VEXPAFI-336925 format. One record per residue (C-alpha): residue in three letters; x, y, z. Coordinates in Angstrom, 2 decimals, always signed. Example, Ala and Ser with C-alpha at 12.3 -4.5 7.8 and 13.67 -1.06 7.14 Angstrom:
REM residues 2
<pt code="ALA" X="+12.30" Y="-4.50" Z="+7.80"/>
<pt code="SER" X="+13.67" Y="-1.06" Z="+7.14"/>
END
This chain:
REM residues 353
<pt code="UNK" X="+23.67" Y="-42.33" Z="-38.40"/>
<pt code="UNK" X="+24.03" Y="-46.07" Z="-37.63"/>
<pt code="UNK" X="+26.18" Y="-46.90" Z="-34.63"/>
<pt code="UNK" X="+29.47" Y="-48.70" Z="-35.12"/>
<pt code="UNK" X="+30.10" Y="-51.80" Z="-33.10"/>
<pt code="UNK" X="+32.80" Y="-51.62" Z="-30.45"/>
<pt code="UNK" X="+36.11" Y="-52.79" Z="-31.86"/>
<pt code="UNK" X="+35.03" Y="-52.33" Z="-35.47"/>
<pt code="UNK" X="+37.83" Y="-51.63" Z="-37.94"/>
<pt code="UNK" X="+38.39" Y="-48.02" Z="-39.00"/>
<pt code="UNK" X="+38.10" Y="-47.90" Z="-42.78"/>
<pt code="UNK" X="+40.12" Y="-45.56" Z="-44.97"/>
<pt code="UNK" X="+38.55" Y="-43.38" Z="-47.65"/>
<pt code="UNK" X="+41.21" Y="-42.12" Z="-50.04"/>
<pt code="UNK" X="+40.56" Y="-38.62" Z="-51.31"/>
<pt code="UNK" X="+42.07" Y="-36.91" Z="-54.34"/>
<pt code="UNK" X="+42.38" Y="-33.41" Z="-52.86"/>
<pt code="UNK" X="+40.88" Y="-30.91" Z="-50.45"/>
<pt code="UNK" X="+41.80" Y="-27.57" Z="-51.95"/>
<pt code="UNK" X="+38.57" Y="-25.72" Z="-51.17"/>
<pt code="UNK" X="+37.50" Y="-24.63" Z="-47.74"/>
<pt code="UNK" X="+34.32" Y="-26.71" Z="-47.70"/>
<pt code="UNK" X="+36.42" Y="-29.77" Z="-48.55"/>
<pt code="UNK" X="+38.79" Y="-29.05" Z="-45.66"/>
<pt code="UNK" X="+35.81" Y="-28.77" Z="-43.32"/>
<pt code="UNK" X="+34.03" Y="-31.91" Z="-44.55"/>
<pt code="UNK" X="+37.08" Y="-34.13" Z="-45.01"/>
<pt code="UNK" X="+38.48" Y="-33.12" Z="-41.62"/>
<pt code="UNK" X="+35.28" Y="-34.39" Z="-40.01"/>
<pt code="UNK" X="+34.62" Y="-37.87" Z="-41.44"/>
<pt code="UNK" X="+31.67" Y="-40.12" Z="-40.66"/>
<pt code="UNK" X="+32.07" Y="-42.34" Z="-37.62"/>
<pt code="UNK" X="+34.09" Y="-45.46" Z="-38.41"/>
<pt code="UNK" X="+35.90" Y="-43.88" Z="-41.35"/>
<pt code="UNK" X="+38.96" Y="-41.74" Z="-41.85"/>
<pt code="UNK" X="+40.01" Y="-39.69" Z="-44.85"/>
<pt code="UNK" X="+43.53" Y="-39.87" Z="-46.20"/>
<pt code="UNK" X="+45.01" Y="-38.00" Z="-49.11"/>
<pt code="UNK" X="+46.06" Y="-40.41" Z="-51.85"/>
<pt code="UNK" X="+48.95" Y="-39.74" Z="-54.21"/>
<pt code="UNK" X="+48.10" Y="-39.27" Z="-57.87"/>
<pt code="UNK" X="+50.02" Y="-37.73" Z="-60.76"/>
<pt code="UNK" X="+50.29" Y="-33.98" Z="-59.99"/>
<pt code="UNK" X="+49.57" Y="-32.56" Z="-63.43"/>
<pt code="UNK" X="+48.86" Y="-29.11" Z="-61.94"/>
<pt code="UNK" X="+52.38" Y="-28.85" Z="-60.53"/>
<pt code="UNK" X="+53.77" Y="-29.54" Z="-63.99"/>
<pt code="UNK" X="+51.36" Y="-26.84" Z="-65.26"/>
<pt code="UNK" X="+49.73" Y="-29.30" Z="-67.61"/>
<pt code="UNK" X="+46.14" Y="-28.09" Z="-68.14"/>
<pt code="UNK" X="+44.86" Y="-30.89" Z="-70.37"/>
<pt code="UNK" X="+41.20" Y="-31.34" Z="-69.45"/>
<pt code="UNK" X="+41.29" Y="-35.13" Z="-69.58"/>
<pt code="UNK" X="+44.34" Y="-35.41" Z="-67.34"/>
<pt code="UNK" X="+43.05" Y="-32.84" Z="-64.85"/>
<pt code="UNK" X="+39.78" Y="-34.70" Z="-64.34"/>
<pt code="UNK" X="+41.03" Y="-38.29" Z="-64.41"/>
<pt code="UNK" X="+42.66" Y="-39.86" Z="-61.36"/>
<pt code="UNK" X="+45.22" Y="-42.64" Z="-61.35"/>
<pt code="UNK" X="+46.34" Y="-43.23" Z="-57.79"/>
<pt code="UNK" X="+49.88" Y="-44.42" Z="-57.16"/>
<pt code="UNK" X="+50.41" Y="-47.41" Z="-54.83"/>
<pt code="UNK" X="+52.04" Y="-45.51" Z="-51.94"/>
<pt code="UNK" X="+49.08" Y="-45.71" Z="-49.56"/>
<pt code="UNK" X="+46.17" Y="-48.11" Z="-49.25"/>
<pt code="UNK" X="+42.53" Y="-47.15" Z="-49.08"/>
<pt code="UNK" X="+39.38" Y="-49.23" Z="-48.78"/>
<pt code="UNK" X="+37.56" Y="-46.86" Z="-51.11"/>
<pt code="UNK" X="+38.45" Y="-43.82" Z="-53.19"/>
<pt code="UNK" X="+36.31" Y="-40.67" Z="-53.05"/>
<pt code="UNK" X="+37.10" Y="-38.12" Z="-55.75"/>
<pt code="UNK" X="+35.75" Y="-34.72" Z="-56.63"/>
<pt code="UNK" X="+34.78" Y="-34.60" Z="-60.32"/>
<pt code="UNK" X="+37.57" Y="-37.05" Z="-61.17"/>
<pt code="UNK" X="+37.02" Y="-40.37" Z="-62.97"/>
<pt code="UNK" X="+39.23" Y="-43.07" Z="-61.42"/>
<pt code="UNK" X="+41.35" Y="-45.24" Z="-63.69"/>
<pt code="UNK" X="+42.41" Y="-47.74" Z="-60.98"/>
<pt code="UNK" X="+40.80" Y="-51.17" Z="-60.69"/>
<pt code="UNK" X="+39.61" Y="-50.35" Z="-57.17"/>
<pt code="UNK" X="+36.26" Y="-49.39" Z="-55.60"/>
<pt code="UNK" X="+35.53" Y="-45.65" Z="-55.85"/>
<pt code="UNK" X="+32.81" Y="-43.05" Z="-55.55"/>
<pt code="UNK" X="+32.74" Y="-39.70" Z="-57.28"/>
<pt code="UNK" X="+31.31" Y="-36.41" Z="-56.02"/>
<pt code="UNK" X="+29.95" Y="-34.35" Z="-58.92"/>
<pt code="UNK" X="+29.39" Y="-30.59" Z="-58.91"/>
<pt code="UNK" X="+28.68" Y="-29.88" Z="-62.56"/>
<pt code="UNK" X="+28.93" Y="-32.09" Z="-65.65"/>
<pt code="UNK" X="+30.18" Y="-35.65" Z="-65.76"/>
<pt code="UNK" X="+32.54" Y="-36.66" Z="-67.23"/>
<pt code="UNK" X="+34.14" Y="-33.27" Z="-66.78"/>
<pt code="UNK" X="+35.56" Y="-33.14" Z="-70.28"/>
<pt code="UNK" X="+33.26" Y="-30.36" Z="-71.45"/>
<pt code="UNK" X="+35.28" Y="-29.31" Z="-74.50"/>
<pt code="UNK" X="+35.61" Y="-32.93" Z="-75.64"/>
<pt code="UNK" X="+33.22" Y="-34.48" Z="-78.13"/>
<pt code="UNK" X="+31.05" Y="-37.29" Z="-76.70"/>
<pt code="UNK" X="+32.31" Y="-39.34" Z="-79.62"/>
<pt code="UNK" X="+35.90" Y="-39.07" Z="-78.45"/>
<pt code="UNK" X="+37.27" Y="-42.47" Z="-77.31"/>
<pt code="UNK" X="+38.45" Y="-40.95" Z="-74.01"/>
<pt code="UNK" X="+34.97" Y="-39.59" Z="-73.31"/>
<pt code="UNK" X="+33.46" Y="-43.00" Z="-74.04"/>
<pt code="UNK" X="+36.07" Y="-44.62" Z="-71.78"/>
<pt code="UNK" X="+35.01" Y="-42.34" Z="-68.92"/>
<pt code="UNK" X="+31.36" Y="-43.27" Z="-69.37"/>
<pt code="UNK" X="+32.29" Y="-46.96" Z="-69.28"/>
<pt code="UNK" X="+34.20" Y="-46.34" Z="-66.04"/>
<pt code="UNK" X="+31.17" Y="-44.62" Z="-64.50"/>
<pt code="UNK" X="+28.89" Y="-47.47" Z="-65.57"/>
<pt code="UNK" X="+31.39" Y="-50.16" Z="-64.58"/>
<pt code="UNK" X="+31.62" Y="-52.24" Z="-61.40"/>
<pt code="UNK" X="+34.43" Y="-50.27" Z="-59.75"/>
<pt code="UNK" X="+32.39" Y="-47.06" Z="-59.64"/>
<pt code="UNK" X="+30.10" Y="-47.64" Z="-56.67"/>
<pt code="UNK" X="+28.27" Y="-44.31" Z="-56.50"/>
<pt code="UNK" X="+27.86" Y="-40.91" Z="-58.11"/>
<pt code="UNK" X="+27.22" Y="-38.32" Z="-55.40"/>
<pt code="UNK" X="+25.76" Y="-35.10" Z="-56.80"/>
<pt code="UNK" X="+26.18" Y="-31.94" Z="-54.77"/>
<pt code="UNK" X="+22.71" Y="-30.68" Z="-55.80"/>
<pt code="UNK" X="+19.50" Y="-31.71" Z="-57.49"/>
<pt code="UNK" X="+20.50" Y="-29.31" Z="-60.25"/>
<pt code="UNK" X="+23.68" Y="-31.29" Z="-60.93"/>
<pt code="UNK" X="+21.79" Y="-34.59" Z="-60.86"/>
<pt code="UNK" X="+19.17" Y="-33.27" Z="-63.28"/>
<pt code="UNK" X="+21.87" Y="-31.99" Z="-65.63"/>
<pt code="UNK" X="+23.57" Y="-35.39" Z="-65.82"/>
<pt code="UNK" X="+20.90" Y="-38.01" Z="-65.31"/>
<pt code="UNK" X="+19.65" Y="-38.65" Z="-68.85"/>
<pt code="UNK" X="+23.00" Y="-38.92" Z="-70.60"/>
<pt code="UNK" X="+24.39" Y="-41.12" Z="-67.82"/>
<pt code="UNK" X="+21.38" Y="-43.43" Z="-68.00"/>
<pt code="UNK" X="+21.85" Y="-43.63" Z="-71.76"/>
<pt code="UNK" X="+25.46" Y="-44.69" Z="-71.13"/>
<pt code="UNK" X="+24.33" Y="-47.55" Z="-68.92"/>
<pt code="UNK" X="+24.92" Y="-46.03" Z="-65.48"/>
<pt code="UNK" X="+22.66" Y="-47.69" Z="-62.91"/>
<pt code="UNK" X="+20.24" Y="-45.06" Z="-61.53"/>
<pt code="UNK" X="+20.61" Y="-46.67" Z="-58.09"/>
<pt code="UNK" X="+24.20" Y="-45.37" Z="-58.07"/>
<pt code="UNK" X="+23.03" Y="-41.75" Z="-58.23"/>
<pt code="UNK" X="+22.10" Y="-39.68" Z="-55.19"/>
<pt code="UNK" X="+22.26" Y="-36.10" Z="-53.94"/>
<pt code="UNK" X="+24.34" Y="-35.34" Z="-50.86"/>
<pt code="UNK" X="+24.78" Y="-31.66" Z="-50.07"/>
<pt code="UNK" X="+27.93" Y="-30.04" Z="-48.78"/>
<pt code="UNK" X="+28.17" Y="-29.09" Z="-45.13"/>
<pt code="UNK" X="+28.90" Y="-25.56" Z="-43.99"/>
<pt code="UNK" X="+30.51" Y="-24.41" Z="-40.78"/>
<pt code="UNK" X="+28.34" Y="-22.06" Z="-38.74"/>
<pt code="UNK" X="+29.39" Y="-19.00" Z="-36.75"/>
<pt code="UNK" X="+27.76" Y="-16.52" Z="-34.42"/>
<pt code="UNK" X="+27.58" Y="-12.96" Z="-35.81"/>
<pt code="UNK" X="+30.21" Y="-10.65" Z="-34.29"/>
<pt code="UNK" X="+27.93" Y="-7.64" Z="-34.01"/>
<pt code="UNK" X="+27.37" Y="-5.13" Z="-36.77"/>
<pt code="UNK" X="+28.56" Y="-1.55" Z="-37.00"/>
<pt code="UNK" X="+25.55" Y="+0.52" Z="-35.99"/>
<pt code="UNK" X="+26.73" Y="+3.50" Z="-38.06"/>
<pt code="UNK" X="+27.15" Y="+1.64" Z="-41.35"/>
<pt code="UNK" X="+25.36" Y="-0.92" Z="-43.50"/>
<pt code="UNK" X="+28.02" Y="-3.28" Z="-44.88"/>
<pt code="UNK" X="+27.44" Y="-5.28" Z="-48.06"/>
<pt code="UNK" X="+29.89" Y="-8.05" Z="-48.99"/>
<pt code="UNK" X="+30.79" Y="-9.58" Z="-52.34"/>
<pt code="UNK" X="+33.27" Y="-12.48" Z="-52.50"/>
<pt code="UNK" X="+34.50" Y="-14.35" Z="-55.56"/>
<pt code="UNK" X="+37.45" Y="-14.07" Z="-57.90"/>
<pt code="UNK" X="+35.31" Y="-14.36" Z="-61.02"/>
<pt code="UNK" X="+34.01" Y="-10.86" Z="-60.42"/>
<pt code="UNK" X="+32.23" Y="-10.30" Z="-63.73"/>
<pt code="UNK" X="+30.76" Y="-13.82" Z="-63.95"/>
<pt code="UNK" X="+29.45" Y="-13.62" Z="-60.39"/>
<pt code="UNK" X="+27.50" Y="-10.38" Z="-60.87"/>
<pt code="UNK" X="+30.07" Y="-7.92" Z="-59.57"/>
<pt code="UNK" X="+29.24" Y="-5.26" Z="-62.17"/>
<pt code="UNK" X="+25.53" Y="-5.43" Z="-61.35"/>
<pt code="UNK" X="+26.28" Y="-5.01" Z="-57.64"/>
<pt code="UNK" X="+28.54" Y="-2.02" Z="-58.36"/>
<pt code="UNK" X="+25.78" Y="-0.37" Z="-60.39"/>
<pt code="UNK" X="+23.28" Y="-1.06" Z="-57.62"/>
<pt code="UNK" X="+25.59" Y="+0.34" Z="-54.97"/>
<pt code="UNK" X="+26.18" Y="+3.56" Z="-56.93"/>
<pt code="UNK" X="+22.41" Y="+3.97" Z="-57.36"/>
<pt code="UNK" X="+21.85" Y="+3.43" Z="-53.66"/>
<pt code="UNK" X="+23.13" Y="+6.87" Z="-52.70"/>
<pt code="UNK" X="+23.03" Y="+6.12" Z="-48.98"/>
<pt code="UNK" X="+25.90" Y="+7.65" Z="-46.96"/>
<pt code="UNK" X="+25.82" Y="+4.87" Z="-44.38"/>
<pt code="UNK" X="+26.31" Y="+2.13" Z="-47.01"/>
<pt code="UNK" X="+29.66" Y="+0.41" Z="-47.37"/>
<pt code="UNK" X="+30.68" Y="-2.19" Z="-49.98"/>
<pt code="UNK" X="+33.40" Y="-4.72" Z="-49.26"/>
<pt code="UNK" X="+34.69" Y="-6.63" Z="-52.32"/>
<pt code="UNK" X="+36.93" Y="-9.67" Z="-51.88"/>
<pt code="UNK" X="+38.06" Y="-10.57" Z="-55.38"/>
<pt code="UNK" X="+40.97" Y="-10.59" Z="-57.79"/>
<pt code="UNK" X="+38.56" Y="-8.96" Z="-60.28"/>
<pt code="UNK" X="+39.47" Y="-11.54" Z="-62.87"/>
<pt code="UNK" X="+37.64" Y="-12.55" Z="-66.01"/>
<pt code="UNK" X="+37.63" Y="-16.32" Z="-65.72"/>
<pt code="UNK" X="+34.99" Y="-18.17" Z="-67.77"/>
<pt code="UNK" X="+31.42" Y="-17.91" Z="-68.93"/>
<pt code="UNK" X="+31.13" Y="-14.11" Z="-68.93"/>
<pt code="UNK" X="+33.48" Y="-11.97" Z="-71.03"/>
<pt code="UNK" X="+32.83" Y="-8.24" Z="-70.55"/>
<pt code="UNK" X="+33.96" Y="-5.55" Z="-72.96"/>
<pt code="UNK" X="+37.20" Y="-3.72" Z="-72.05"/>
<pt code="UNK" X="+35.28" Y="-0.54" Z="-71.23"/>
<pt code="UNK" X="+33.15" Y="-2.43" Z="-68.69"/>
<pt code="UNK" X="+36.27" Y="-3.78" Z="-66.98"/>
<pt code="UNK" X="+37.81" Y="-0.31" Z="-66.96"/>
<pt code="UNK" X="+34.63" Y="+1.22" Z="-65.50"/>
<pt code="UNK" X="+34.49" Y="-1.37" Z="-62.71"/>
<pt code="UNK" X="+38.13" Y="-0.90" Z="-61.72"/>
<pt code="UNK" X="+37.82" Y="+2.91" Z="-61.83"/>
<pt code="UNK" X="+34.61" Y="+2.90" Z="-59.79"/>
<pt code="UNK" X="+36.11" Y="+0.69" Z="-57.11"/>
<pt code="UNK" X="+39.31" Y="+2.72" Z="-56.92"/>
<pt code="UNK" X="+37.61" Y="+6.11" Z="-56.69"/>
<pt code="UNK" X="+34.76" Y="+5.45" Z="-54.25"/>
<pt code="UNK" X="+35.87" Y="+5.82" Z="-50.59"/>
<pt code="UNK" X="+32.85" Y="+3.76" Z="-49.50"/>
<pt code="UNK" X="+34.14" Y="+0.73" Z="-51.42"/>
<pt code="UNK" X="+36.96" Y="-1.44" Z="-50.02"/>
<pt code="UNK" X="+38.72" Y="-4.01" Z="-52.19"/>
<pt code="UNK" X="+40.77" Y="-6.96" Z="-50.95"/>
<pt code="UNK" X="+42.31" Y="-8.84" Z="-53.85"/>
<pt code="UNK" X="+43.59" Y="-11.61" Z="-51.57"/>
<pt code="UNK" X="+42.29" Y="-12.53" Z="-48.15"/>
<pt code="UNK" X="+42.70" Y="-15.68" Z="-46.04"/>
<pt code="UNK" X="+39.48" Y="-17.60" Z="-45.59"/>
<pt code="UNK" X="+39.33" Y="-16.92" Z="-41.87"/>
<pt code="UNK" X="+39.46" Y="-13.20" Z="-42.64"/>
<pt code="UNK" X="+36.61" Y="-13.55" Z="-45.14"/>
<pt code="UNK" X="+34.53" Y="-15.22" Z="-42.44"/>
<pt code="UNK" X="+35.46" Y="-12.52" Z="-39.93"/>
<pt code="UNK" X="+34.22" Y="-9.83" Z="-42.29"/>
<pt code="UNK" X="+31.03" Y="-11.76" Z="-43.05"/>
<pt code="UNK" X="+30.26" Y="-12.08" Z="-39.33"/>
<pt code="UNK" X="+30.37" Y="-8.30" Z="-38.95"/>
<pt code="UNK" X="+28.45" Y="-7.42" Z="-42.13"/>
<pt code="UNK" X="+24.76" Y="-6.90" Z="-42.94"/>
<pt code="UNK" X="+24.23" Y="-8.48" Z="-46.35"/>
<pt code="UNK" X="+25.91" Y="-10.75" Z="-48.90"/>
<pt code="UNK" X="+25.27" Y="-10.23" Z="-52.62"/>
<pt code="UNK" X="+26.31" Y="-12.40" Z="-55.59"/>
<pt code="UNK" X="+23.93" Y="-12.60" Z="-58.54"/>
<pt code="UNK" X="+26.14" Y="-14.99" Z="-60.49"/>
<pt code="UNK" X="+25.42" Y="-15.71" Z="-64.15"/>
<pt code="UNK" X="+27.17" Y="-19.09" Z="-64.28"/>
<pt code="UNK" X="+27.99" Y="-21.31" Z="-61.32"/>
<pt code="UNK" X="+27.24" Y="-24.92" Z="-60.49"/>
<pt code="UNK" X="+26.99" Y="-24.11" Z="-56.76"/>
<pt code="UNK" X="+28.62" Y="-20.81" Z="-55.59"/>
<pt code="UNK" X="+29.67" Y="-21.92" Z="-52.13"/>
<pt code="UNK" X="+30.25" Y="-18.37" Z="-50.83"/>
<pt code="UNK" X="+26.47" Y="-17.90" Z="-50.64"/>
<pt code="UNK" X="+26.25" Y="-20.92" Z="-48.33"/>
<pt code="UNK" X="+29.21" Y="-19.65" Z="-46.28"/>
<pt code="UNK" X="+27.51" Y="-16.27" Z="-45.89"/>
<pt code="UNK" X="+24.41" Y="-18.07" Z="-44.66"/>
<pt code="UNK" X="+26.61" Y="-19.89" Z="-42.16"/>
<pt code="UNK" X="+27.51" Y="-16.53" Z="-40.63"/>
<pt code="UNK" X="+23.87" Y="-15.49" Z="-40.37"/>
<pt code="UNK" X="+23.79" Y="-13.03" Z="-43.28"/>
<pt code="UNK" X="+20.75" Y="-12.35" Z="-45.45"/>
<pt code="UNK" X="+21.71" Y="-13.06" Z="-49.06"/>
<pt code="UNK" X="+20.81" Y="-11.74" Z="-52.49"/>
<pt code="UNK" X="+21.78" Y="-14.28" Z="-55.13"/>
<pt code="UNK" X="+20.64" Y="-15.49" Z="-58.54"/>
<pt code="UNK" X="+18.57" Y="-18.49" Z="-59.58"/>
<pt code="UNK" X="+21.55" Y="-20.13" Z="-61.29"/>
<pt code="UNK" X="+22.74" Y="-23.70" Z="-60.72"/>
<pt code="UNK" X="+22.13" Y="-25.02" Z="-57.21"/>
<pt code="UNK" X="+21.36" Y="-21.63" Z="-55.64"/>
<pt code="UNK" X="+17.55" Y="-22.09" Z="-55.57"/>
<pt code="UNK" X="+18.26" Y="-25.19" Z="-53.45"/>
<pt code="UNK" X="+20.54" Y="-23.21" Z="-51.12"/>
<pt code="UNK" X="+18.80" Y="-19.88" Z="-50.50"/>
<pt code="UNK" X="+15.05" Y="-19.38" Z="-50.04"/>
<pt code="UNK" X="+13.49" Y="-16.46" Z="-51.87"/>
<pt code="UNK" X="+11.74" Y="-14.16" Z="-49.42"/>
<pt code="UNK" X="+12.85" Y="-16.19" Z="-46.41"/>
<pt code="UNK" X="+16.59" Y="-15.63" Z="-45.90"/>
<pt code="UNK" X="+17.01" Y="-13.14" Z="-48.73"/>
<pt code="UNK" X="+16.11" Y="-13.07" Z="-52.39"/>
<pt code="UNK" X="+16.87" Y="-15.34" Z="-55.34"/>
<pt code="UNK" X="+16.76" Y="-13.17" Z="-58.45"/>
<pt code="UNK" X="+16.25" Y="-14.34" Z="-62.03"/>
<pt code="UNK" X="+19.11" Y="-13.22" Z="-64.27"/>
<pt code="UNK" X="+18.49" Y="-14.97" Z="-67.61"/>
<pt code="UNK" X="+17.14" Y="-12.74" Z="-70.38"/>
<pt code="UNK" X="+17.48" Y="-9.63" Z="-68.20"/>
<pt code="UNK" X="+19.74" Y="-6.67" Z="-68.81"/>
<pt code="UNK" X="+22.50" Y="-5.68" Z="-66.44"/>
<pt code="UNK" X="+20.54" Y="-2.52" Z="-65.62"/>
<pt code="UNK" X="+17.38" Y="-4.45" Z="-64.74"/>
<pt code="UNK" X="+19.27" Y="-6.75" Z="-62.40"/>
<pt code="UNK" X="+21.05" Y="-3.81" Z="-60.77"/>
<pt code="UNK" X="+17.74" Y="-2.01" Z="-60.26"/>
<pt code="UNK" X="+16.27" Y="-4.98" Z="-58.39"/>
<pt code="UNK" X="+19.38" Y="-5.40" Z="-56.26"/>
<pt code="UNK" X="+19.14" Y="-1.73" Z="-55.29"/>
<pt code="UNK" X="+15.48" Y="-2.09" Z="-54.31"/>
<pt code="UNK" X="+16.20" Y="-5.14" Z="-52.16"/>
<pt code="UNK" X="+19.15" Y="-3.46" Z="-50.45"/>
<pt code="UNK" X="+16.98" Y="-0.44" Z="-49.62"/>
<pt code="UNK" X="+14.31" Y="-2.77" Z="-48.25"/>
<pt code="UNK" X="+16.78" Y="-4.38" Z="-45.83"/>
<pt code="UNK" X="+18.39" Y="-1.08" Z="-44.86"/>
<pt code="UNK" X="+15.02" Y="+0.42" Z="-43.97"/>
<pt code="UNK" X="+13.61" Y="-2.62" Z="-42.17"/>
<pt code="UNK" X="+15.86" Y="-3.80" Z="-39.35"/>
<pt code="UNK" X="+13.28" Y="-6.34" Z="-38.22"/>
<pt code="UNK" X="+13.24" Y="-7.97" Z="-41.67"/>
<pt code="UNK" X="+17.03" Y="-8.02" Z="-41.74"/>
<pt code="UNK" X="+17.18" Y="-9.83" Z="-38.39"/>
<pt code="UNK" X="+14.40" Y="-12.23" Z="-39.40"/>
<pt code="UNK" X="+16.11" Y="-13.16" Z="-42.67"/>
<pt code="UNK" X="+19.47" Y="-13.64" Z="-41.00"/>
<pt code="UNK" X="+17.96" Y="-15.89" Z="-38.35"/>
<pt code="UNK" X="+16.19" Y="-18.00" Z="-40.99"/>
<pt code="UNK" X="+19.55" Y="-19.36" Z="-42.15"/>
<pt code="UNK" X="+19.92" Y="-21.66" Z="-39.14"/>
<pt code="UNK" X="+16.92" Y="-23.82" Z="-40.03"/>
<pt code="UNK" X="+17.73" Y="-23.88" Z="-43.75"/>
<pt code="UNK" X="+21.23" Y="-25.13" Z="-42.93"/>
<pt code="UNK" X="+19.89" Y="-27.63" Z="-40.38"/>
<pt code="UNK" X="+17.60" Y="-29.12" Z="-43.04"/>
<pt code="UNK" X="+20.34" Y="-29.84" Z="-45.60"/>
<pt code="UNK" X="+23.83" Y="-28.52" Z="-44.96"/>
<pt code="UNK" X="+25.13" Y="-29.88" Z="-41.65"/>
<pt code="UNK" X="+27.93" Y="-32.40" Z="-41.11"/>
<pt code="UNK" X="+25.45" Y="-34.72" Z="-39.40"/>
<pt code="UNK" X="+23.21" Y="-34.79" Z="-42.50"/>
<pt code="UNK" X="+26.12" Y="-35.21" Z="-44.89"/>
<pt code="UNK" X="+27.93" Y="-37.86" Z="-42.88"/>
<pt code="UNK" X="+24.79" Y="-39.92" Z="-42.28"/>
<pt code="UNK" X="+24.19" Y="-40.02" Z="-46.04"/>
<pt code="UNK" X="+27.86" Y="-40.78" Z="-46.79"/>
<pt code="UNK" X="+27.88" Y="-43.62" Z="-44.27"/>
<pt code="UNK" X="+25.13" Y="-45.35" Z="-46.23"/>
<pt code="UNK" X="+27.02" Y="-44.84" Z="-49.51"/>
<pt code="UNK" X="+30.33" Y="-46.05" Z="-48.09"/>
<pt code="UNK" X="+28.77" Y="-49.06" Z="-46.38"/>
<pt code="UNK" X="+27.00" Y="-50.09" Z="-49.58"/>
<pt code="UNK" X="+30.18" Y="-49.64" Z="-51.60"/>
<pt code="UNK" X="+32.19" Y="-51.75" Z="-49.18"/>
<pt code="UNK" X="+29.57" Y="-54.39" Z="-48.60"/>
<pt code="UNK" X="+28.38" Y="-53.15" Z="-45.22"/>
END
């Protein structure tokens, strides 16, 4: 990271929100010479207005001044320099026709002079967006990949009498919760414990039949080896991860799935899917396994999860080796130092050095 000259002016980066834990961590630790400040925009969510265009468009009110705006998936309407961090599709008006005038307006904003950079959170996100953004006139020099940073923790020490598997994510059915339940029931190991942190909701992307939902809820309720927390503070999630043996989430649809990265930050081996950014996060065979899920049945996925869980349960040396591998994977891509060094270059370029 370039050094700041003594007496240099602290510059303000106005952010739209920091509602997720990784945002709290990253935006509470800005690059040297910058500070983050929450800007005031129209709070559509408070008014319970769910219109896609309004939710993903930012118009900042003139109550605080910023040198540069930095939004998360939100196109800025202000005539002011801004950068946008993109997790999935841009513009994030996915139910809107590309021929809609509002959609075209957003593309013009992204290609225009006020938008200084598009920061993609993964190569997967960049690849998904690149061609249609280029076709809209967005300068390819504006586009780069800057990964999130994850906080790291020392393991707390596992329970020698049990093997604890963790699942975390409210979109239980979309994130592979049913497949994990099936795998756990097949496991048949008395020392195994499953901890589920989820509201068990059906959110988007995967819509199970009512009988599947009923089976999952009944299985969780009746098995004494399964513990369910529907709500848990983030610090408690981390505490449980630090004492566990394995994290599993073979999601079917996710642009990133940050809980996999958080589990890695606590030193856990992971079993995840090859969806979205996850092949860039986990390393198959190194810190766990990255399973293909497309064109496979639920039973086939569950069978492979079971086999991998047995492999880790029966090979303590492999479990320790995979957990330890997380440190270098994170050091290569997911530290604050890496993120802030890359952001410094983006911010300096946007503000003219």
